[in-house]
C-alpha positions as a Markdown table, in Angstrom:
| # | Residue | x | y | z |
|---|---|---|---|---|
| 1 | Unk | 5.2 | -6.8 | -28.2 |
| 2 | Unk | 8.1 | -8.9 | -29.3 |
| 3 | Unk | 7.9 | -12.1 | -31.3 |
| 4 | Unk | 9.0 | -14.1 | -28.3 |
| 5 | Unk | 6.2 | -12.6 | -26.3 |
| 6 | Unk | 3.5 | -13.4 | -28.9 |
| 7 | Unk | 4.7 | -17.0 | -29.2 |
| 8 | Unk | 4.7 | -17.4 | -25.4 |
| 9 | Unk | 1.2 | -16.0 | -24.9 |
| 10 | Unk | -0.3 | -17.9 | -27.9 |
| 11 | Unk | 1.1 | -21.2 | -26.8 |
| 12 | Unk | 0.2 | -21.0 | -23.2 |
| 13 | Unk | -3.1 | -19.1 | -22.9 |
| 14 | Unk | -5.1 | -22.3 | -22.7 |
| 15 | Unk | -3.0 | -23.5 | -19.8 |
| 16 | Unk | -2.9 | -20.2 | -17.8 |
| 17 | Unk | -3.7 | -22.1 | -14.6 |
| 18 | Unk | -0.2 | -23.6 | -14.9 |
| 19 | Unk | 3.2 | -21.9 | -14.5 |
| 20 | Unk | 4.8 | -20.8 | -17.8 |
| 21 | Unk | 6.5 | -23.9 | -19.2 |
| 22 | Unk | 10.2 | -24.0 | -19.3 |
| 23 | Unk | 10.7 | -21.2 | -16.8 |
| 24 | Unk | 11.7 | -21.0 | -13.2 |
| 25 | Unk | 8.4 | -19.5 | -12.3 |
| 26 | Unk | 6.1 | -21.4 | -10.0 |
| 27 | Unk | 3.0 | -19.2 | -10.2 |
| 28 | Unk | 0.1 | -19.8 | -12.5 |
| 29 | Unk | 0.5 | -17.8 | -15.7 |
| 30 | Unk | -2.8 | -16.0 | -15.1 |
| 31 | Unk | -1.6 | -14.7 | -11.7 |
| 32 | Unk | 1.7 | -13.7 | -13.3 |
| 33 | Unk | -0.1 | -11.7 | -16.0 |
| 34 | Unk | -2.5 | -10.1 | -13.5 |
| 35 | Unk | 0.2 | -8.9 | -11.2 |
| 36 | Unk | 2.4 | -7.8 | -14.0 |
| 37 | Unk | -0.4 | -5.8 | -15.6 |
| 38 | Unk | -1.1 | -4.1 | -12.3 |
| 39 | Unk | 2.5 | -3.3 | -11.8 |
| 40 | Unk | 2.8 | -1.7 | -15.2 |
| 41 | Unk | 0.0 | 0.8 | -14.3 |
| 42 | Unk | 2.4 | 2.7 | -12.2 |
| 43 | Unk | 4.4 | 3.9 | -15.3 |
| 44 | Unk | 3.3 | 6.8 | -17.4 |
| 45 | Unk | 5.4 | 6.1 | -20.5 |
| 46 | Unk | 7.2 | 3.3 | -22.3 |
| 47 | Unk | 10.5 | 4.9 | -21.5 |
| 48 | Unk | 9.9 | 4.5 | -17.8 |
| 49 | Unk | 9.1 | 0.8 | -18.3 |
| 50 | Unk | 12.3 | 0.3 | -20.1 |
| 51 | Unk | 14.4 | 2.1 | -17.5 |
| 52 | Unk | 12.8 | 0.2 | -14.6 |
| 53 | Unk | 14.7 | -2.8 | -13.3 |
| 54 | Unk | 11.5 | -4.1 | -11.7 |
| 55 | Unk | 9.5 | -4.0 | -15.0 |
| 56 | Unk | 12.3 | -5.7 | -16.8 |
| 57 | Unk | 12.3 | -8.5 | -14.2 |
| 58 | Unk | 9.0 | -9.8 | -15.6 |
| 59 | Unk | 10.1 | -10.1 | -19.2 |
| 60 | Unk | 13.4 | -11.7 | -18.3 |
| 61 | Unk | 11.9 | -14.3 | -16.0 |
| 62 | Unk | 9.3 | -15.1 | -18.7 |
| 63 | Unk | 12.0 | -15.6 | -21.3 |
| 64 | Unk | 11.2 | -12.4 | -23.4 |
| 65 | Unk | 14.7 | -11.1 | -23.1 |
| 66 | Unk | 18.2 | -12.6 | -22.3 |
| 67 | Unk | 19.3 | -9.5 | -20.4 |
| 68 | Unk | 19.0 | -9.9 | -16.6 |
| 69 | Unk | 17.3 | -6.9 | -14.8 |
| 70 | Unk | 19.9 | -6.4 | -12.0 |
| 71 | Unk | 23.3 | -7.3 | -13.4 |
| 72 | Unk | 22.5 | -6.6 | -17.1 |
| 73 | Unk | 24.3 | -9.9 | -18.0 |
| 74 | Unk | 23.1 | -12.2 | -20.7 |
| 75 | Unk | 21.6 | -15.5 | -19.6 |
| 76 | Unk | 19.8 | -18.5 | -21.0 |
| 77 | Unk | 16.2 | -17.8 | -22.3 |
| 78 | Unk | 14.3 | -18.3 | -20.1 |
| 79 | Unk | 16.7 | -18.0 | -17.2 |
| 80 | Unk | 17.1 | -21.0 | -14.8 |
| 81 | Unk | 16.3 | -20.8 | -11.1 |
| 82 | Unk | 20.0 | -20.5 | -10.4 |
| 83 | Unk | 20.1 | -17.4 | -12.7 |
| 84 | Unk | 17.2 | -15.9 | -10.9 |
| 85 | Unk | 18.6 | -16.6 | -7.4 |
| 86 | Unk | 21.9 | -15.0 | -8.5 |
| 87 | Unk | 20.1 | -11.8 | -9.5 |
| 88 | Unk | 18.3 | -11.7 | -6.2 |
| 89 | Unk | 21.6 | -12.2 | -4.3 |
| 90 | Unk | 23.2 | -9.3 | -6.3 |
| 91 | Unk | 20.2 | -7.0 | -5.5 |
| 92 | Unk | 20.5 | -7.9 | -1.8 |
| 93 | Unk | 24.2 | -7.2 | -1.8 |
| 94 | Unk | 23.6 | -3.7 | -3.2 |
| 95 | Unk | 21.0 | -3.0 | -0.6 |
| 96 | Unk | 23.3 | -4.1 | 2.2 |
| 97 | Unk | 26.1 | -1.9 | 0.8 |
| 98 | Unk | 23.7 | 1.1 | 0.8 |
| 99 | Unk | 24.2 | 1.5 | -3.0 |
| 100 | Unk | 21.1 | 3.5 | -3.5 |
| 101 | Unk | 21.9 | 4.5 | -7.1 |
| 102 | Unk | 21.9 | 0.9 | -8.3 |
| 103 | Unk | 19.6 | -0.8 | -5.9 |
| 104 | Unk | 17.1 | -3.3 | -7.3 |
| 105 | Unk | 14.9 | -4.1 | -4.3 |
| 106 | Unk | 11.7 | -4.0 | -6.3 |
| 107 | Unk | 13.1 | -6.3 | -9.0 |
| 108 | Unk | 14.3 | -8.8 | -6.3 |
| 109 | Unk | 10.8 | -8.8 | -4.7 |
| 110 | Unk | 9.2 | -9.7 | -8.1 |
| 111 | Unk | 11.7 | -12.4 | -8.7 |
| 112 | Unk | 11.3 | -13.9 | -5.2 |
| 113 | Unk | 7.5 | -14.0 | -5.7 |
| 114 | Unk | 7.8 | -15.6 | -9.2 |
| 115 | Unk | 10.0 | -18.5 | -7.9 |
| 116 | Unk | 7.9 | -19.0 | -4.7 |
| 117 | Unk | 10.4 | -17.7 | -2.2 |
| 118 | Unk | 8.0 | -15.0 | -1.0 |
| 119 | Unk | 4.2 | -15.1 | -1.2 |
| 120 | Unk | 3.6 | -11.3 | -0.8 |
| 121 | Unk | 2.2 | -9.9 | -4.0 |
| 122 | Unk | 4.9 | -7.5 | -5.3 |
| 123 | Unk | 2.6 | -4.6 | -6.1 |
| 124 | Unk | 1.0 | -1.9 | -4.0 |
| 125 | Unk | -2.7 | -1.6 | -4.6 |
| 126 | Unk | -6.1 | -2.2 | -3.1 |
| 127 | Unk | -7.1 | -5.8 | -2.8 |
| 128 | Unk | -3.8 | -7.3 | -4.0 |
| 129 | Unk | -5.1 | -10.8 | -3.0 |
| 130 | Unk | -7.6 | -10.7 | -5.8 |
| 131 | Unk | -4.8 | -10.7 | -8.3 |
| 132 | Unk | -3.8 | -14.2 | -7.2 |
| 133 | Unk | -7.1 | -15.8 | -6.4 |
| 134 | Unk | -7.4 | -14.5 | -2.9 |
| 135 | Unk | -9.5 | -11.6 | -1.6 |
| 136 | Unk | -8.7 | -8.3 | 0.0 |
| 137 | Unk | -5.2 | -8.4 | 1.4 |
| 138 | Unk | -5.4 | -12.2 | 1.8 |
| 139 | Unk | -3.3 | -14.0 | -0.8 |
| 140 | Unk | -4.7 | -17.5 | -0.2 |
| 141 | Unk | -7.8 | -18.8 | -2.1 |
| 142 | Unk | -11.0 | -19.6 | -0.2 |
| 143 | Unk | -10.5 | -23.2 | -1.2 |
| 144 | Unk | -6.9 | -23.3 | 0.3 |
| 145 | Unk | -8.2 | -21.8 | 3.5 |
| 146 | Unk | -11.1 | -24.2 | 3.7 |
| 147 | Unk | -8.8 | -27.2 | 3.1 |
| 148 | Unk | -6.4 | -26.0 | 5.8 |
| 149 | Unk | -9.4 | -25.5 | 8.2 |
| 150 | Unk | -10.5 | -29.1 | 7.7 |
| 151 | Unk | -6.9 | -30.4 | 8.3 |
| 152 | Unk | -6.6 | -28.2 | 11.4 |
| 153 | Unk | -9.9 | -29.4 | 12.9 |
| 154 | Unk | -8.7 | -33.0 | 12.4 |
| 155 | Unk | -5.3 | -32.2 | 14.1 |
| 156 | Unk | -7.1 | -30.4 | 16.9 |
| 157 | Unk | -9.2 | -33.5 | 17.7 |
| 158 | Unk | -6.1 | -35.7 | 17.7 |
| 159 | Unk | -4.2 | -33.3 | 19.9 |
| 160 | Unk | -7.1 | -33.1 | 22.4 |
| 161 | Unk | -7.0 | -36.9 | 22.6 |
| 162 | Unk | -3.3 | -36.9 | 23.2 |
| 163 | Unk | -3.6 | -34.3 | 25.9 |
| 164 | Unk | -5.9 | -36.6 | 27.9 |
| 165 | Unk | -3.0 | -39.0 | 28.2 |
| 166 | Unk | -1.0 | -38.0 | 31.3 |
| 167 | Unk | 2.1 | -39.6 | 29.8 |
| 168 | Unk | 2.1 | -37.2 | 26.8 |
| 169 | Unk | 3.6 | -33.7 | 27.1 |
| 170 | Unk | 3.0 | -32.2 | 23.6 |
| 171 | Unk | 4.9 | -29.1 | 22.6 |
| 172 | Unk | 2.9 | -25.9 | 21.8 |
| 173 | Unk | 2.4 | -26.8 | 18.2 |
| 174 | Unk | 0.8 | -30.0 | 19.2 |
| 175 | Unk | -1.4 | -28.5 | 21.8 |
| 176 | Unk | -5.1 | -28.5 | 21.2 |
| 177 | Unk | -5.3 | -24.8 | 21.9 |
| 178 | Unk | -2.8 | -24.0 | 19.1 |
| 179 | Unk | -4.9 | -25.9 | 16.6 |
| 180 | Unk | -8.0 | -24.3 | 18.1 |
| 181 | Unk | -6.6 | -20.8 | 17.4 |
| 182 | Unk | -5.6 | -21.6 | 13.9 |
| 183 | Unk | -9.1 | -23.0 | 13.2 |
| 184 | Unk | -10.8 | -19.9 | 14.8 |
| 185 | Unk | -8.7 | -17.6 | 12.6 |
| 186 | Unk | -9.5 | -19.5 | 9.4 |
| 187 | Unk | -13.2 | -19.6 | 10.3 |
| 188 | Unk | -13.2 | -15.9 | 10.8 |
| 189 | Unk | -11.7 | -15.0 | 7.4 |
| 190 | Unk | -14.2 | -17.3 | 5.8 |
| 191 | Unk | -17.0 | -15.4 | 7.5 |
| 192 | Unk | -18.0 | -18.3 | 9.7 |
| 193 | Unk | -17.3 | -16.7 | 13.1 |
| 194 | Unk | -16.1 | -13.6 | 14.9 |
| 195 | Unk | -12.4 | -12.7 | 15.2 |
| 196 | Unk | -10.3 | -15.2 | 17.2 |
| 197 | Unk | -9.1 | -12.9 | 20.0 |
| 198 | Unk | -11.2 | -9.7 | 20.2 |
| 199 | Unk | -14.3 | -11.8 | 19.3 |
| 200 | Unk | -15.7 | -9.0 | 17.0 |
| 201 | Unk | -17.9 | -9.8 | 14.0 |
| 202 | Unk | -15.5 | -7.8 | 11.9 |
| 203 | Unk | -14.4 | -8.1 | 8.3 |
| 204 | Unk | -10.9 | -9.6 | 7.7 |
| 205 | Unk | -9.5 | -6.3 | 6.4 |
| 206 | Unk | -5.8 | -5.8 | 6.5 |
| 207 | Unk | -6.2 | -3.4 | 9.4 |
| 208 | Unk | -8.4 | -5.9 | 11.4 |
| 209 | Unk | -6.0 | -8.8 | 10.6 |
| 210 | Unk | -3.0 | -6.8 | 11.9 |
| 211 | Unk | -5.0 | -5.8 | 15.0 |
| 212 | Unk | -5.7 | -9.4 | 15.8 |
| 213 | Unk | -2.1 | -10.2 | 15.2 |
| 214 | Unk | -0.9 | -7.5 | 17.6 |
| 215 | Unk | -3.2 | -9.0 | 20.3 |
| 216 | Unk | -1.8 | -12.4 | 19.4 |
| 217 | Unk | 1.8 | -11.1 | 19.9 |
| 218 | Unk | 0.7 | -9.8 | 23.3 |
| 219 | Unk | -0.5 | -13.3 | 24.3 |
| 220 | Unk | 2.8 | -14.9 | 23.1 |
| 221 | Unk | 4.8 | -12.4 | 25.2 |
| 222 | Unk | 2.8 | -13.4 | 28.3 |
| 223 | Unk | 4.9 | -16.5 | 28.4 |
| 224 | Unk | 7.7 | -14.4 | 29.8 |
| 225 | Unk | 5.3 | -12.7 | 32.3 |
| 226 | Unk | 2.7 | -15.3 | 33.2 |
| 227 | Unk | 1.3 | -13.2 | 36.1 |
| 228 | Unk | -0.1 | -10.8 | 33.4 |
| 229 | Unk | -2.2 | -13.6 | 31.8 |
| 230 | Unk | -5.1 | -13.8 | 34.2 |
| 231 | Unk | -7.9 | -15.6 | 32.3 |
| 232 | Unk | -6.6 | -14.7 | 28.9 |
| 233 | Unk | -6.0 | -17.4 | 26.2 |
| 234 | Unk | -2.6 | -19.1 | 26.4 |
| 235 | Unk | 0.5 | -17.9 | 24.6 |
| 236 | Unk | 0.1 | -21.0 | 22.5 |
| 237 | Unk | -3.3 | -19.7 | 21.3 |
| 238 | Unk | -1.7 | -16.4 | 20.4 |
| 239 | Unk | 1.1 | -18.2 | 18.5 |
| 240 | Unk | -1.6 | -20.0 | 16.4 |
| 241 | Unk | -3.4 | -16.7 | 15.5 |
| 242 | Unk | -0.1 | -14.9 | 14.7 |
| 243 | Unk | 1.2 | -17.7 | 12.5 |
| 244 | Unk | -2.2 | -18.0 | 10.6 |
| 245 | Unk | -2.5 | -14.3 | 9.9 |
| 246 | Unk | 1.1 | -14.1 | 8.8 |
| 247 | Unk | 0.4 | -16.9 | 6.3 |
| 248 | Unk | -2.8 | -15.4 | 5.1 |
| 249 | Unk | -1.1 | -12.1 | 4.3 |
| 250 | Unk | 1.8 | -13.9 | 2.5 |
| 251 | Unk | 4.4 | -12.9 | 5.0 |
| 252 | Unk | 5.4 | -16.5 | 5.4 |
| 253 | Unk | 5.2 | -19.4 | 2.8 |
| 254 | Unk | 4.6 | -22.3 | 5.2 |
| 255 | Unk | 1.1 | -22.8 | 6.5 |
| 256 | Unk | 0.5 | -22.7 | 10.3 |
| 257 | Unk | -0.5 | -26.4 | 10.2 |
| 258 | Unk | 1.3 | -28.8 | 7.9 |
| 259 | Unk | -1.0 | -31.4 | 6.3 |
């Protein structure tokens, strides 16, 4: 461990619920350390760690080295957000060029997560959500989900009141059934109800979440073929389920209902 690393850990261990100070990182330090430690388990030797652009991305973003992981250029310590975004852009250009020898997709994924541009945990493992305060494959905390559920229920009530006014024609995000589907999905993952579309008392595993999302996509596509809908929930209901599951898995950063 370098002197820079020792100083960083010693100074910030008490505040590990906050992002590492002075860095472009927006994640709590304890989440950064947990995901980084899990990522390093994939390597069998120190030499592999040093050779990996992905593993070097952690130390660079934390200010442990001035050498950028993608371009190998020297930057400020720790790097600024502009520096991090430049590394991500270079990695993306290499991927688009098909430059397989020098691609740095894994490093870019880590950097995106660190600065908050992507909420998907950048490691492959069982229960990745647990590394960031979530559970299973869900990257949101139970408190975040409960808070969003309370907000959604309030918005649902207001939308229902608006719908009773014949002069109001709300779009699908304002429709009561959209909020109803978001609330139903959040209640399901909190263990308070059955799944929102198949109505099964199933656990919110990654497989079950994706199954519900596929059914939700089918509902959304019924908007183009309304004669297929019959008595099924509206496309708007499907949109709410799809957006909520996508947020829960970290595939989108914005919540399905904005407080």
